[in-house]
C-alpha positions as CSV (number, residue, x, y, z in Angstrom):
1,M,-4.1,-14.1,5.1
2,R,-1.1,-11.9,5.1
3,S,-3.1,-9.2,7.0
4,R,-4.2,-11.8,9.6
5,H,-0.7,-13.1,10.1
6,F,0.6,-9.6,10.5
7,G,-2.1,-8.9,13.1
8,L,-1.2,-12.0,15.1
9,L,2.5,-11.1,14.9
10,L,1.8,-7.6,16.2
11,I,-0.2,-8.9,19.1
12,V,2.5,-11.3,20.1
13,T,5.1,-8.6,19.9
14,L,3.2,-6.1,22.0
15,T,2.4,-8.8,24.6
16,Y,6.1,-9.7,24.9
17,A,7.1,-6.0,25.2
18,V,4.5,-5.4,28.0
19,T,5.5,-8.6,29.8
20,S,9.2,-7.6,29.6
21,V,8.6,-4.1,31.1
22,A,6.4,-5.5,33.9
23,A,9.2,-8.1,34.7
24,Q,11.8,-5.3,34.8
25,Q,9.7,-3.2,37.1
26,A,8.9,-6.1,39.4
27,G,12.6,-6.9,39.7
28,A,13.6,-3.3,40.5
29,P,15.5,-3.0,43.8
30,Q,13.5,-1.8,46.8
31,A,16.4,0.2,48.3
32,V,17.4,-2.6,50.6
33,A,20.8,-1.4,51.8
34,S,22.8,-4.6,51.1
35,P,24.1,-6.3,48.0
36,S,23.6,-9.7,49.7
37,K,20.7,-12.1,49.2
38,G,18.4,-13.6,51.8
39,A,17.5,-10.4,53.6
40,P,14.2,-10.2,55.4
41,A,11.2,-8.5,53.7
42,Q,11.7,-4.8,53.1
43,A,8.8,-2.4,53.9
44,P,7.8,-0.2,51.0
45,L,9.9,3.0,51.4
46,P,8.3,6.4,50.6
47,P,10.3,8.8,48.5
48,G,13.1,10.6,50.5
49,Y,12.7,8.2,53.4
50,V,15.2,8.5,56.3
51,I,15.2,6.3,59.4
52,G,13.3,7.8,62.4
53,P,12.6,7.0,66.0
54,A,10.3,4.0,66.6
55,D,11.1,2.5,63.1
56,V,11.9,-1.2,63.3
57,L,15.1,-2.4,61.5
58,S,16.7,-5.7,60.7
59,I,20.5,-5.7,60.9
60,T,22.1,-8.8,59.5
61,F,25.8,-9.5,59.4
62,W,26.1,-12.5,57.1
63,R,29.2,-14.2,58.5
64,D,28.8,-12.8,62.0
65,K,25.4,-13.7,63.3
66,D,26.2,-12.7,66.9
67,L,26.2,-9.0,65.7
68,S,22.8,-9.3,64.0
69,S,19.3,-8.2,65.2
70,E,16.1,-9.2,63.5
71,A,13.8,-6.6,65.1
72,L,15.7,-3.6,66.4
73,T,13.6,-0.5,67.3
74,V,15.2,2.9,66.9
75,R,15.1,4.6,70.3
76,P,13.6,8.1,70.9
77,D,17.2,9.5,70.9
78,G,17.7,8.1,67.4
79,M,20.2,5.4,68.5
80,I,20.3,1.7,68.1
81,S,22.4,-0.8,70.2
82,L,24.2,-3.8,68.7
83,P,26.5,-6.4,70.3
84,L,30.2,-5.3,70.2
85,L,29.4,-2.2,68.2
86,N,27.4,-0.6,71.0
87,E,25.6,2.7,70.2
88,I,25.1,3.6,66.6
89,K,23.2,6.7,65.4
90,A,20.4,5.6,63.0
91,A,17.8,8.4,62.9
92,G,18.2,10.9,60.1
93,L,20.1,8.4,57.9
94,T,19.0,6.5,54.8
95,P,19.3,2.7,55.1
96,E,22.3,2.8,52.8
97,Q,24.0,5.5,54.9
98,L,23.4,3.4,58.1
99,R,24.9,0.4,56.3
100,G,28.0,2.4,55.6
101,K,28.3,3.4,59.3
102,L,27.9,-0.2,60.4
103,L,30.5,-1.4,57.9
104,E,32.9,1.2,59.2
105,A,32.2,0.3,62.9
106,A,32.4,-3.4,62.3
107,G,35.6,-3.1,60.3
108,K,37.4,-2.3,63.5
109,F,36.6,-5.8,64.9
110,I,36.1,-8.2,62.0
111,A,37.6,-8.6,58.6
112,E,35.5,-7.8,55.5
113,P,32.1,-7.3,57.2
114,D,29.0,-7.8,55.1
115,V,25.8,-6.3,56.5
116,A,22.2,-5.8,55.3
117,V,20.0,-3.0,56.7
118,V,16.3,-3.7,56.1
119,V,13.4,-1.5,57.3
120,R,10.8,-3.9,58.7
121,E,8.3,-1.3,59.9
122,I,8.0,2.5,59.5
123,R,6.5,4.0,62.6
124,S,8.2,7.4,62.6
125,R,6.3,9.1,59.7
126,N,3.0,10.4,61.1
127,V,0.7,13.3,60.4
128,Y,-2.1,14.6,62.7
129,I,-5.5,16.0,62.1
130,T,-7.6,17.7,64.9
131,G,-10.8,19.5,65.3
132,S,-14.0,19.3,63.2
133,V,-13.5,16.1,61.2
134,A,-15.2,12.8,61.6
135,K,-12.1,10.9,62.8
136,P,-9.4,13.2,64.3
137,A,-6.4,11.0,64.9
138,T,-2.8,10.2,64.1
139,Y,-2.3,8.8,60.6
140,A,0.8,7.0,59.1
141,L,2.4,8.9,56.3
142,N,4.0,6.1,54.3
143,T,3.0,7.5,50.9
144,D,2.6,10.9,49.4
145,M,-0.5,12.6,50.9
146,T,-2.0,16.0,50.4
147,V,-4.2,18.0,52.9
148,L,-7.3,17.1,51.0
149,Q,-6.4,13.4,51.0
150,L,-5.9,13.5,54.8
151,I,-9.2,15.2,55.4
152,S,-10.8,12.4,53.3
153,V,-9.0,9.7,55.3
154,A,-10.2,11.3,58.4
155,G,-13.8,10.9,57.3
156,G,-14.4,14.4,56.0
157,L,-15.4,17.7,57.6
158,L,-18.2,18.0,60.1
159,E,-21.2,20.1,59.3
160,Y,-20.1,23.2,61.1
161,A,-16.4,23.1,60.3
162,D,-14.8,26.3,59.2
163,S,-13.9,25.0,55.8
164,K,-12.4,28.2,54.6
165,N,-9.8,28.6,57.4
166,I,-8.0,25.3,57.9
167,N,-4.4,25.5,59.1
168,I,-1.5,23.2,58.5
169,V,1.1,23.6,61.3
170,R,4.7,22.5,60.4
171,I,7.8,22.6,62.6
172,E,11.1,22.7,60.6
173,D,14.5,23.3,62.2
174,G,12.7,24.5,65.4
175,H,10.6,27.1,63.6
176,Q,6.9,26.9,63.2
177,Q,5.2,27.5,59.8
178,I,1.5,27.8,59.2
179,F,-0.1,27.2,55.8
180,K,-3.6,28.2,55.0
181,F,-6.1,25.8,53.3
182,N,-9.5,26.7,51.9
183,Y,-11.5,23.5,51.5
184,K,-14.2,25.0,49.4
185,E,-11.7,26.6,47.0
186,V,-9.7,23.4,46.5
187,T,-12.8,21.2,46.0
188,S,-14.0,23.7,43.4
189,G,-10.7,23.4,41.6
190,K,-9.4,26.9,42.6
191,R,-6.0,27.8,44.0
192,M,-4.8,24.2,44.0
193,T,-1.3,25.1,45.2
194,Q,-2.7,25.4,48.7
195,N,-3.3,21.6,48.7
196,I,0.2,20.9,49.7
197,S,1.9,17.6,50.2
198,L,2.2,16.8,53.9
199,K,5.5,16.1,55.7
200,P,6.0,13.9,58.7
201,G,4.9,15.7,61.9
202,D,2.5,18.1,60.2
203,T,-0.8,18.9,62.0
204,V,-3.9,19.8,60.2
205,V,-6.2,22.0,62.4
206,V,-9.9,22.2,61.4
207,R,-11.8,24.8,63.6
208,P,-15.5,24.5,64.3
């Protein structure tokens, strides 16, 4: 009997522990750039996310609704426009950094501003794959993705693709970088370091 009671107690204890951890994870903040409640739903943010052109933001001033905008698209020049505050640079900033800029700008006109910055849609993070794959196209990069994963998402290589000489083209700070990728090696578990994580703007080129 003692053994049975001990077993039941252990099961209850473990169940409580797992439930507590799950509740803590579910309640973890989603990087919504505001301490206030009642903000619109936040899109899941990938690691290292910064705002980019075409992303859709919600800007909410809690006591000054006239300054708010529920669906504000970041322009190609990286700017957003808000009543009274006019032009604000958003691209290249995290939501929290943009919130800081908005608080600073609004503080010149209103007392103790309180603003939330919520990312409604991420449209600025894309990767591209061209050439001999089943579905060459533009794909959203909203989670971590490797070269092999993108090829899979694109339907795989076509029969006559040059699988040993795939290029990843990346532009950083105005300079072009080219990374080599050998599909046969990677799928055989060799030289896995060439299966790099993609960055927004990368283009994977598969030659026939």
